[in-house]
C-alpha positions in Angstrom: -48.0 13.1 74.1 -44.2 12.0 74.8 -44.8 8.7 74.0 -46.5 9.4 70.5 -44.0 11.7 69.7 -41.3 9.2 70.5 -43.1 6.6 68.2 -43.4 9.1 65.2 -39.6 9.7 65.4 -38.5 6.1 65.3 -41.1 6.0 62.4 -39.7 8.5 60.5 -36.2 7.6 61.1 -37.6 3.7 59.3 -38.6 5.6 56.7 -35.4 7.2 55.9 -33.4 4.2 56.4 -36.2 2.4 54.0 -35.5 5.2 51.4 -31.4 4.6 51.9 -31.8 1.1 51.6 -33.8 1.4 48.4 -31.6 4.1 47.0 -28.6 2.1 47.7 -29.9 -1.2 46.1 -30.5 0.6 43.3 -27.3 2.2 42.8 -25.2 -0.6 42.7 -23.6 -2.3 39.6 -23.0 -5.6 41.3 -25.5 -7.5 39.0 -24.2 -5.4 36.1 -21.0 -7.1 36.6 -22.4 -10.5 36.7 -24.1 -10.4 33.7 -20.7 -8.7 32.3 -18.7 -11.8 33.6 -21.4 -14.0 32.3 -21.5 -12.8 28.9 -17.5 -13.0 28.9 -16.7 -16.4 30.7 -15.8 -19.3 28.6 -15.0 -16.9 25.6 -11.8 -17.6 23.6 -8.9 -15.3 25.0 -10.9 -14.4 28.8 -8.8 -15.7 31.2 -11.2 -16.7 34.1 -8.4 -15.3 36.4 -10.0 -11.9 35.5 -13.3 -12.7 37.6 -11.8 -13.8 41.0 -14.8 -16.1 42.4 -13.6 -15.4 45.9 -13.1 -11.6 45.6 -15.9 -8.7 45.2 -16.8 -7.9 42.1 -15.7 -4.0 42.4 -12.2 -5.6 42.7 -12.0 -8.1 39.4 -9.1 -7.4 37.3 -9.5 -3.6 36.0 -12.6 -2.7 37.8 -13.2 0.2 39.6 -15.7 1.1 42.0 -16.6 4.1 44.0 -19.8 2.8 46.7 -20.3 0.3 44.6 -20.7 2.2 41.4 -18.5 1.1 38.7 -16.1 4.0 37.3 -13.4 2.0 35.3 -13.7 -0.9 33.3 -10.2 -2.1 31.9 -10.5 -5.5 30.6 -6.8 -7.0 30.2 -7.4 -7.9 26.2 -4.6 -8.7 24.3 -3.8 -8.7 19.9 -3.0 -12.0 19.9 -6.6 -13.3 21.7 -9.4 -11.3 20.4 -12.9 -12.1 21.7 -15.0 -11.9 18.5 -17.9 -11.1 20.6 -20.5 -8.1 19.6 -19.8 -4.9 21.3 -21.6 -5.8 24.8 -24.8 -3.9 25.2 -25.0 -4.0 28.7 -22.0 -1.4 28.9 -24.8 1.0 28.8 -26.2 0.2 32.0 -23.4 1.3 33.9 -24.7 4.7 34.4 -21.4 6.5 36.1 -18.6 4.9 33.9 -16.1 7.1 33.6 -13.0 5.4 32.1 -13.4 2.4 29.6 -10.7 0.7 28.0 -11.4 -2.2 25.7 -8.1 -1.5 23.8 -7.5 -5.2 21.8 -10.1 -7.1 22.8 -12.2 -8.0 19.1 -15.2 -7.3 19.7 -16.9 -6.4 15.9 -20.0 -5.1 14.8 -21.6 -1.3 15.4 -21.5 0.6 18.6 -25.4 0.7 19.3 -26.3 4.2 19.8 -27.4 4.2 23.1 -23.5 3.7 24.2 -23.2 7.3 23.8 -25.2 8.6 26.8 -22.9 7.6 29.3 -22.6 11.2 30.3 -20.1 11.0 32.7 -17.3 9.0 30.1 -14.0 10.7 30.4 -12.0 7.8 28.6 -12.8 6.1 25.8 -10.1 3.5 24.2 -11.2 1.3 21.8 -7.8 0.6 20.3 -7.7 -2.7 17.9 -11.2 -3.9 17.8 -13.3 -4.7 14.5 -15.7 -1.8 15.3 -17.1 -0.6 12.2 -20.3 1.9 10.9 -20.5 5.4 11.6 -20.0 8.0 14.3 -23.4 9.1 15.1 -24.1 12.6 15.8 -24.4 11.7 20.0 -20.7 10.9 19.9 -21.7 14.5 21.4 -23.4 13.6 24.5 -20.2 12.9 26.9 -19.7 16.2 27.0 -16.9 15.2 30.0 -15.3 13.4 27.6 -10.9 13.9 27.9 -9.8 11.0 25.7 -11.5 9.2 22.7 -9.1 6.5 21.1 -10.8 4.9 18.2 -7.7 3.5 16.5 -7.1 0.2 14.2 -11.0 -0.3 13.4 -13.0 -0.4 10.7 -15.1 3.0 11.3 -16.2 4.9 7.8 -18.2 7.7 6.9 -17.4 11.4 7.9 -16.8 12.7 11.1 -19.5 14.0 12.8 -19.4 17.8 13.0 -21.0 17.2 16.6 -17.1 16.0 17.4 -16.4 20.1 17.6 -18.8 19.8 21.3 -16.8 18.1 23.0 -14.9 21.0 24.1 -12.8 19.2 27.2 -11.4 16.8 24.6 -7.7 16.5 25.1 -6.6 13.7 23.6 -8.4 12.5 20.0 -7.2 9.6 18.1 -8.5 7.3 15.0 -5.8 6.1 13.6 -5.9 2.8 11.0 -9.8 3.4 10.3 -11.7 4.3 6.8 -13.4 7.8 8.0 -13.7 9.3 4.5 -15.3 13.0 3.7 -14.0 16.3 4.6 -12.6 17.4 8.2 -15.4 19.0 9.5 -14.1 22.7 10.5 -16.0 22.8 13.6 -12.5 20.6 15.0 -11.2 24.2 15.8 -13.7 24.3 18.2 -11.8 21.6 20.3 -9.2 24.6 22.3 -7.9 21.7 25.2 -6.7 19.3 22.5 -3.2 18.6 22.8 -3.0 15.0 21.0 -4.6 14.9 17.2 -4.2 11.8 15.3 -5.8 11.0 11.9 -3.7 8.9 10.0 -4.0 5.8 7.5 -7.6 6.9 6.9 -9.7 8.0 3.9 -10.3 11.8 4.7 -10.0 14.0 2.0 -10.5 18.0 0.7 -8.7 20.7 1.9 -7.4 20.9 5.6 -10.0 23.7 6.8 -8.0 26.5 8.2 -9.4 26.5 11.5 -6.9 23.5 12.7 -4.9 26.8 13.6 -7.4 27.4 16.5 -6.2 24.5 18.3 -3.4 26.1 20.3 -2.8 24.6 22.8 -1.9 21.1 20.3 1.1 19.2 21.3 1.1 16.8 18.4 -0.8 16.6 15.4 -0.5 13.4 12.6 -2.7 13.4 9.2 -0.5 11.1 7.7 -1.3 8.7 5.0 -4.6 10.8 3.9 -5.9 11.9 0.4 -6.1 15.8 1.3 -5.6 17.8 -1.5 -4.5 21.6 -1.9 -2.3 23.8 -0.3 -1.0 23.1 4.2 -2.8 26.5 5.1 -1.1 29.3 6.5 -3.2 28.8 10.0 -0.9 26.0 10.7 1.1 28.4 11.8 -0.5 29.4 14.7 0.4 26.3 16.6 3.6 26.8 18.2 3.1 24.3 20.9 3.3 21.2 18.7 6.2 19.0 19.1 5.3 16.6 16.6 3.7 17.4 12.7 3.1 14.5 10.8 2.1 14.9 6.7 3.5 12.7 4.9 1.8 10.5 2.7 -1.3 12.7 1.8 -1.6 15.2 -1.7 -0.9 17.9 -0.3 0.1 20.7 -3.4 1.3 24.4 -4.1 3.9 26.2 -1.7 4.8 25.2 1.8 3.4 28.0 3.3 6.4 30.3 5.6 4.2 30.2 8.3 5.4 26.7 9.2 8.1 28.4 10.8 6.6 29.9 13.4 6.0 26.3 14.9 8.9 26.9 16.9 8.6 23.9 19.0 8.6 21.4 16.8 11.0 18.9 17.2 9.6 16.2 14.9 8.3 17.5 11.0 7.5 15.2 8.4 5.7 16.0 5.1 7.4 13.4 3.1 5.2 11.7 0.0 3.5 14.7 -0.9 3.6 17.1 -4.4 4.4 20.6 -3.3 5.2 23.8 -5.6 8.8 25.4 -5.4 11.3 25.1 -2.4 11.4 24.8 1.4 11.2 28.4 2.8 13.7 30.4 3.2 13.5 31.1 6.6 13.0 27.4 7.6 16.1 27.6 10.2 14.1 29.5 12.5 12.8 25.6 13.9 15.3 25.8 15.9 14.1 22.7 18.2 14.5 20.5 14.8 15.5 17.4 15.7 13.8 15.3 12.6 13.2 16.8 9.3 11.6 13.9 6.8 10.0 15.7 3.6 11.7 12.8 1.0 9.7 12.4 -2.5 8.0 15.8 -1.7 8.4 17.5 -4.9 11.0 19.8 -3.7 12.7 22.4 -5.9 15.4 24.6 -5.6 18.4 25.0 -3.1 18.5 24.2 0.3 18.0 27.1 2.7 20.9 28.5 4.1 19.1 29.4 7.2 18.8 25.5 7.6 22.1 25.6 9.5 20.3 27.3 12.0 18.7 24.2 13.2 21.8 23.5 15.7 19.5 20.4 17.3 18.5 18.5 13.7 19.6 14.8 14.2 17.9 13.3 11.4 17.4 15.6 7.7 15.6 13.6 5.0 15.1 15.2 1.6 15.8 12.7 -1.0 14.2 11.8 -4.0 13.2 15.5 -4.7 14.5 18.2 -7.4 16.3 20.1 -4.8 19.4 21.8 -7.2 22.7 23.7 -6.4 25.3 23.2 -3.6 25.3 22.2 -0.2 25.2 25.3 1.7 28.2 26.3 4.0 26.3 26.6 6.5 25.0 23.5 7.1 28.6 23.2 8.8 26.4 23.9 11.9 24.7 21.0 12.0 27.3 19.9 14.8 24.1 17.4 16.5 23.8 15.7 12.8 23.6 12.0 12.9 21.7 10.6 9.4 21.7 13.2 6.7 20.2 11.6 2.9 19.9 13.5 0.5 20.1 10.8 -2.1 18.3 11.7 -6.1 18.1 14.9 -5.9 19.9 18.1 -8.4 22.0 18.6 -6.1 26.2 19.7 -7.8 29.3 21.1 -7.0 32.6 19.4 -5.3 31.9 17.9 -1.7 33.1 20.4 1.1 35.9 19.9 3.1 33.6 21.1 6.3 31.5 17.4 6.4 34.8 16.4 8.4 33.8 18.6 11.2 30.6 16.9 12.0 32.1 14.9 15.0 28.3 12.7 15.8 27.3 11.9 12.4 26.7 7.7 11.3 25.2 8.1 8.0 26.1 10.2 4.7 23.6 9.3 2.1 24.3 11.5 -1.1 23.5 9.3 -4.1 22.4 10.2 -7.6 23.0 13.5 -7.7 25.6 15.7 -9.9 28.3 16.1 -7.5 31.7 16.7 -9.0 35.7 16.6 -8.1 37.6 14.3 -6.1 36.5 13.0 -2.1 37.1 15.2 0.8 38.6 14.0 4.1 37.1 12.0 5.7 38.2 12.0 8.6 34.6 11.5 10.8 35.4 9.2 13.8 31.7 8.4 14.1 31.0 7.8 10.6 30.0 4.4 9.2 27.9 4.7 6.3 28.7 6.5 3.5 26.7 6.3 0.1 28.3 8.7 -2.6 27.4 6.2 -5.6 25.7 7.6 -8.8 27.3 11.1 -9.2 30.4 12.9 -11.3 33.2 12.7 -8.6 36.8 12.2 -10.1 40.0 11.3 -9.4 41.8 8.8 -7.3 41.4 7.7 -4.0 43.0 8.9 -0.9 45.7 6.9 1.1 44.0 5.4 4.4 40.4 6.1 3.5 39.6 4.3 6.5 42.2 6.4 8.6 40.0 8.4 11.0 36.5 6.8 11.0 34.3 4.1 11.9 33.4 3.2 8.2 31.3 0.0 8.0 29.8 1.1 4.5 31.2 2.8 1.4 29.3 2.8 -1.7 31.4 4.7 -4.3 29.6 2.8 -7.3 28.8 4.9 -11.2 31.2 7.4 -10.7 34.0 8.7 -12.6 36.8 7.7 -9.9 40.2 6.2 -11.1 43.8 4.9 -11.0 44.5 1.6 -8.1 43.0 0.8 -5.0 46.7 0.7 -3.6 46.8 0.5 0.2 43.4 2.5 -0.2 41.9 0.3 2.2 44.3 -1.3 4.1 42.9 0.1 7.6 39.9 -0.5 6.8 39.7 -3.0 9.8 35.9 -3.1 10.3 34.8 -2.3 6.6 31.7 -5.0 5.7 30.4 -3.5 2.2 32.5 -2.2 -0.2 30.9 -1.2 -3.5 33.4 0.5 -6.5 31.4 -0.5 -9.6 31.1 1.6 -12.8 34.5 3.8 -12.3 37.5 3.2 -14.2 39.4 2.1 -11.7 42.1 -0.4 -13.1 45.5 -2.6 -12.2 45.5 -5.7 -10.1 43.0 -6.6 -7.3 44.8 -6.2 -3.9 44.9 -9.5 -2.0 44.5 -7.3 1.6 41.0 -7.3 0.3 40.3 -10.8 1.4 42.3 -10.2 4.5 39.7 -7.9 5.7 36.2 -8.3 7.5 34.7 -8.0 4.1 31.1 -9.1 3.6 30.1 -7.6 0.1 32.6 -6.8 -2.3 31.6 -5.2 -5.9 34.3 -3.8 -8.2 32.5 -4.8 -11.1 32.4 -2.3 -14.4 35.8 -1.1 -14.2 39.0 -2.0 -16.1 41.0 -4.5 -13.3 43.4 -6.9 -15.0 45.4 -9.9 -14.1 44.1 -12.9 -12.0 42.1 -12.9 -8.8 44.4 -13.3 -5.8 44.3 -16.3 -3.7 43.1 -14.4 -0.5 39.5 -13.9 -1.7 39.2 -17.2 -1.9 40.2 -17.8 1.5 38.5 -15.0 3.5 36.1 -16.4 6.2 33.3 -13.7 5.8 32.9 -12.3 2.4 29.1 -13.4 1.3 29.4 -11.7 -2.1 31.9 -11.3 -4.8 30.7 -9.4 -7.8 34.2 -9.1 -10.8 32.0 -8.8 -13.4 32.6 -6.5 -17.1 36.4 -6.3 -16.2 39.4 -7.5 -17.9 40.0 -10.4 -15.3 41.9 -13.8 -17.1 44.1 -17.1 -16.3 41.6 -19.9 -14.6 39.3 -20.2 -12.0 41.2 -21.8 -9.5 40.6 -24.8 -7.3 41.2 -22.5 -4.5 37.2 -21.3 -5.0 36.0 -24.3 -2.7 37.9 -22.0 0.4 35.1 -20.0 -0.2 33.0 -21.7 2.0 30.8 -18.4 2.9 30.4 -17.1 -0.3 26.6 -17.2 -1.4 27.1 -15.1 -4.6 29.5 -15.3 -7.0 29.7 -12.6 -10.1 32.7 -13.0 -12.8 30.8 -13.0 -15.9 32.0 -10.9 -19.0 35.8 -11.0 -18.2 38.8 -13.3 -20.0 38.9 -16.6 -17.9 39.4 -19.7 -19.8 39.8 -23.5 -19.0 37.2 -25.3 -17.0 34.9 -24.7 -14.5 36.5 -26.6 -11.9 34.8 -29.5 -10.2 35.8 -27.9 -6.3 33.1 -25.5 -7.1 30.7 -27.9 -5.7 32.2 -27.5 -2.5 30.7 -24.0 -2.0 27.2 -25.1 -0.3 26.0 -21.7 0.4 26.1 -20.3 -3.2 22.9 -19.2 -4.1 23.8 -17.1 -7.2 26.5 -17.7 -9.8 27.3 -16.2 -12.4 29.8 -16.6 -15.4 28.5 -15.8 -18.3 30.6 -14.1 -21.6 34.1 -15.7 -20.6 35.8 -18.4 -22.4 35.6 -21.1 -20.4 35.9 -24.6 -21.8 35.2 -28.4 -21.3 31.6 -29.6 -19.4 29.9 -28.7 -17.5 31.0 -30.3 -14.0 28.6 -32.5 -12.4 30.2 -31.0 -8.7 28.5 -27.7 -9.7 24.9 -29.7 -9.0 25.7 -30.2 -5.2 25.5 -26.7 -4.6 22.1 -27.2 -3.9 20.6 -24.0 -2.4 21.3 -22.4 -6.1 18.4 -20.0 -7.2 20.1 -18.1 -10.2 22.8 -20.3 -12.5 24.3 -18.4 -15.6 26.8 -19.9 -17.2 25.8 -18.3 -20.7 28.0 -17.0 -23.4 31.0 -19.4 -23.3 32.7 -22.9 -25.2 31.2 -25.2 -23.0 30.5 -28.4 -24.7 28.8 -32.0 -23.6 25.5 -32.7 -22.5 23.1 -30.5 -20.2 23.7 -33.2 -17.3 20.9 -34.5 -15.7 21.7 -34.5 -12.3 20.9 -30.7 -12.6 17.6 -32.2 -11.2 19.5 -31.6 -7.7 19.0 -27.7 -8.0 15.3 -27.8 -6.6 15.7 -24.1 -5.7 16.6 -23.0 -8.9 14.3 -20.1 -11.2 16.8 -18.3 -13.5 19.2 -20.9 -15.9 20.8 -19.5 -18.7 22.8 -21.7 -20.7 22.4 -19.9 -23.9 25.3 -19.3 -26.7 27.8 -22.4 -25.6 28.2 -25.7 -27.8 26.1 -28.1 -25.8 24.2 -30.8 -27.7 22.2 -33.4 -27.2 18.0 -33.8 -25.6 17.0 -31.4 -22.8 17.0 -33.5 -20.2 12.9 -34.1 -18.5 14.5 -33.1 -14.8 15.4 -29.8 -16.0 11.9 -28.5 -14.0 12.7 -30.1 -10.9 13.2 -26.8 -10.1 11.6 -23.7 -11.5 8.5 -24.4 -9.0 9.6 -22.3 -6.0 9.8 -18.3 -6.1 12.6 -17.1 -3.7 12.7 -13.9 -1.9 13.5 -11.0 -3.6 17.3 -10.0 -2.9 17.3 -6.2 -2.6 21.1 -6.1 -3.6 21.7 -8.5 -6.2 18.4 -8.8 -7.6 17.9 -10.8 -10.8 14.5 -11.8 -12.6 13.6 -14.9 -11.3 11.8 -16.9 -14.5 14.5 -16.9 -16.6 15.1 -20.2 -19.0 17.4 -19.2 -21.4 18.8 -22.4 -23.6 19.7 -20.6 -27.0 22.0 -20.7 -29.5 23.7 -24.4 -28.7 23.6 -27.6 -30.5 20.2 -29.1 -28.9 18.2 -32.3 -30.4 15.5 -33.8 -29.7 12.0 -33.1 -29.2 10.7 -30.3 -26.4 10.0 -32.3 -24.1 6.6 -32.7 -22.3 8.1 -32.2 -18.7 8.4 -28.5 -19.5 4.7 -28.2 -17.7 6.5 -28.5 -14.6 8.8 -25.5 -15.1 5.6 -23.6 -13.4 7.2 -20.2 -12.5 8.8 -19.8 -15.6 8.2 -16.1 -17.6 10.6 -16.4 -19.7 11.6 -19.4 -22.2 14.0 -19.5 -24.6 15.3 -22.1 -26.9 16.0 -20.5 -29.9 18.5 -21.6 -32.8 19.1 -25.2 -31.6 18.2 -28.5 -33.5 14.9 -28.7 -31.9 12.3 -31.3 -33.6 8.9 -32.9 -33.4 5.4 -30.6 -32.7 5.3 -28.1 -29.6 3.8 -30.1 -26.7 0.7 -29.0 -26.2 1.8 -28.5 -22.3 3.8 -25.5 -22.7 0.0 -24.0 -23.0 0.4 -24.9 -18.9 3.0 -22.4 -17.9 0.8 -19.8 -16.8 3.0 -17.2 -15.9 4.8 -17.4 -19.2 5.1 -13.9 -20.7 8.2 -14.5 -23.6 7.9 -17.5 -25.3 11.2 -17.9 -28.8 10.9 -21.2 -30.3 12.6 -19.6 -33.4 15.2 -21.2 -36.0 14.6 -24.7 -34.7 13.1 -28.0 -37.0 9.9 -28.1 -35.2 6.6 -29.4 -37.9 2.8 -29.8 -37.2 0.5 -28.0 -36.5 -0.2 -25.8 -34.0 -1.9 -27.5 -30.6 -5.0 -25.7 -30.0 -4.2 -24.8 -26.3 -1.1 -23.0 -27.5 -3.1 -20.3 -28.5 -4.5 -19.3 -25.4 -2.1 -18.1 -23.3 -3.1 -14.6 -21.8 -0.3 -13.5 -19.9 1.9 -14.0 -23.1 3.7 -10.5 -24.0 5.8 -12.1 -26.3 5.6 -15.3 -29.2 8.5 -15.9 -31.6 8.2 -19.2 -33.8 9.9 -17.9 -37.1 12.3 -20.2 -39.2 10.6 -23.7 -38.4 8.3 -25.8 -40.2 4.8 -24.9 -38.4 2.0 -25.6 -40.2 -1.7 -25.5 -40.1 -4.4 -22.2 -39.4 -4.7 -19.8 -37.0 -8.1 -19.6 -34.9 -10.3 -16.8 -35.9 -10.3 -15.6 -32.7 -7.1 -15.1 -32.3 -7.1 -11.7 -30.6 -9.2 -12.5 -27.5 -7.2 -15.9 -26.9 -3.7 -13.8 -26.5 -4.6 -10.4 -25.9 -1.5 -9.4 -23.9 0.7 -9.9 -27.3 3.3 -6.9 -28.0 5.4 -9.1 -30.5 4.4 -11.7 -32.7 6.5 -13.2 -35.2 5.2 -16.4 -37.0 7.3 -15.6 -40.1 9.3 -18.9 -42.3 7.1 -21.4 -41.3 4.1 -23.3 -42.9 1.0 -21.5 -42.1 -2.3 -21.8 -44.5 -5.3 -20.2 -44.3 -6.4 -16.3 -43.7 -4.2 -13.9 -41.5 -6.9 -13.7 -38.4 -8.6 -9.5 -38.1 -8.7 -10.0 -34.8 -5.0 -10.0 -34.4 -5.3 -6.5 -35.1 -7.5 -6.1 -31.9 -4.6 -6.6 -29.6 -4.2 -3.4 -27.7 -0.8 -3.3 -27.3 0.3 -5.3 -30.5 3.4 -3.3 -31.1 5.3 -6.0 -34.0 3.6 -8.7 -36.3 5.7 -10.6 -38.7 3.6 -13.6 -41.0 5.8 -12.9 -43.6 7.2 -16.6 -45.5 4.3 -18.6 -45.2 1.1 -19.9 -46.9 -1.4 -17.2 -46.0 -3.8 -16.8 -48.3 -7.1 -14.6 -48.7 -8.0 -10.9 -48.8 -5.7 -8.8 -45.5 -9.1 -7.5 -44.0 -8.9 -4.9 -40.4 -12.0 -4.6 -39.2 -11.3 -5.3 -36.0 -8.3 -2.8 -35.3 -7.7 -1.9 -31.2 -4.2 -1.6 -31.7 -2.9 1.9 -31.8 1.0 0.6 -30.9 1.4 -1.4 -34.1 4.7 0.2 -35.8 5.6 -2.7 -38.2 3.6 -5.0 -39.9 4.8 -7.6 -42.3 3.0 -9.8 -44.7 5.7 -10.7 -47.5 5.9 -13.7 -49.1 2.5 -15.3 -49.0 -0.5 -15.3 -51.0 -3.0 -12.8 -50.3 -4.9 -11.2 -53.0 -7.7 -8.9 -53.9 -7.6 -5.0 -52.3 -5.9 -4.2 -49.7 -8.4 -3.1 -46.9 -8.4 0.4 -46.6 -9.5 0.5 -42.8 -5.5 -0.1 -42.9 -5.0 3.6 -42.4 -6.4 3.2 -38.9 -3.3 2.0 -37.8 -1.7 5.2 -37.0 1.5 3.9 -35.3 2.5 1.9 -38.6 5.7 3.1 -40.0 6.8 -0.1 -41.6 5.2 -2.2 -44.0 6.1 -4.8 -46.1 3.6 -6.9 -48.5 5.6 -7.7 -51.3 5.4 -10.7 -53.5 1.5 -11.2 -53.1 -1.2 -11.4 -55.3 -2.7 -8.2 -53.9 -4.3 -5.6 -56.6 -5.3 -2.0 -56.4 -3.9 1.2 -55.0 -2.1 1.4 -51.2 -4.1 3.3 -49.2 -3.1 6.5 -47.8 -1.4 5.6 -44.2 -0.7 8.1 -41.4 2.8 7.2 -41.2 
């Protein structure tokens, strides 16, 4: 009996061991890990060291297990080597998975609905993949989810209301997707949420008032969406939020005063919205605010005086609004201010002397306002950048303007400052950019400016006189000199060759005379040269074309003679050439268009419209070269007032970027080639005062739909004036006078509402004037004399 009982116990133990073994076998995720490895191994972007052959799968890179059950998968992907695979279906088989990190893996396609049955999931990060589709209602299944990050994918559609069932969610971020529609009010149920980022999506509609329920929030980013309406007053309940970003939405209405109850705020960005009114008067309650950006938000009214209580403010940007009134004296208390941006407002009054009390400020940007009076003292040791341009500041510059500061950039352009420069800048030993253009300064330019460490010197649009001091040419740091629109005189000296660092030189509209020195060719770094509007004489020196980095060359409105040198072909980067209003002669060289084939990067400081080729008002002769077709980036071609002859080359029609063409006042002959009237981007066409004949095609309106100005006058055109001309939507000016047009003036295709001037005089038009002319509602100038018209003039709306 005892032996039987003993055997029975052994049997039961074996049964128990068997079931334990079975349970262990069915609870082992090793086969799944091997299957995942087989799926990924050998694919681009997968490093074989992720799956060490000599170690257990649970010890592979990014894998963490407990009792052979996978709790964490974190693939070490990089954004530079995306896997470009569908989202792995095998992931749903890891039933104990708690943490899944697939950042930068580049998986694509939708997430299958079964994935959301992983009920133990706590953190999910799918940042920077190529996943798409709509989030399903089943997203609420993993109730333990604490972190859900779907940034930088292609998800779309509405955010499901069931998101509100993830009550343990601590972080929810879907930055940079295509989610749309209104934000579900159920998001207010996520009361444990600390980080919410919905930025850079297509969300629209009003922000639900339930957002105020998220009282544990530390950071809220709703920027770059299309939310509309007011910011809800309930936002004031988010007293723990430290970062609030609402920029680039479409919020309107007043900024709620309750926002100032968010007393933990250190960063607030409400820029690029369309608010009504101004900042709340209680703004100073945000005592912890360090960064405030509200530029381009349509704010108006004064800067609230209470802002002086925001003593931790480091960056304050209220630029591009309609703020008015003086700077409140309370701002003197912003003892931590680092950068102040108030550009483009309606602020007025004198600049306060208390600015010198700020001891930490680096940048003060107050341009494009209505400030008046003299410059205040600039005794701010930390100050490196000051922009007061485009105000109404007056008076003379104080002596020693850099004496007690660290100025590296000073912009005072477009004010009413006057006097001589004297020794104002002698102590500016670290000044890099000095911009004084558009004032009333006079006298000679002081030579010591060339001895400073200046990179940019702009003195244009003043009344400086005398010669350019030699020290400027001897500077080893200057990259840009702009002295245009002054009263400077004398010769441009050979010493200009010493300015070896110079990239931009603007001396236009002065009184310089004599030849362009050949030594200018030694300025190998020169990209922009303008000598326009002086009294320069002689030939264009061949050495100039050794400046092979030239992008823009303007020698217009001088007294230059001789031919355009063929060596202009060396300027392969050229995209802007003005030689107009000189006495140049000979043919247009075939080599001219070896430039005009590259688009230079735009220059924000010295921007010039690229694509200008202006040779007008010279004595150039011969035909327009067919090589003109190679000037592929030309947008404005002006060859008027020369002695050019022969037909218009059809190759001009291949200049697809051309918006303006002026060939007037030449000796061009023959019919216009058919291709000529097919330049669809052309806005201005002026070919008057030539000997051009032939007829205009009937479908002219559809061939040149962008025209604004058309001048065919003083030529030999025949046939009818096509009524389709009046179908061109933006046509404002049409002159067909002094030709041989005939037939009836027909207006049965009127599509323009902009035509204000029509001259059809001195032709052979006959018959009654089409009464449809009355539909030209903007017409204010009509000249049809010297034709064979009969009948009465229809009533015109003008």
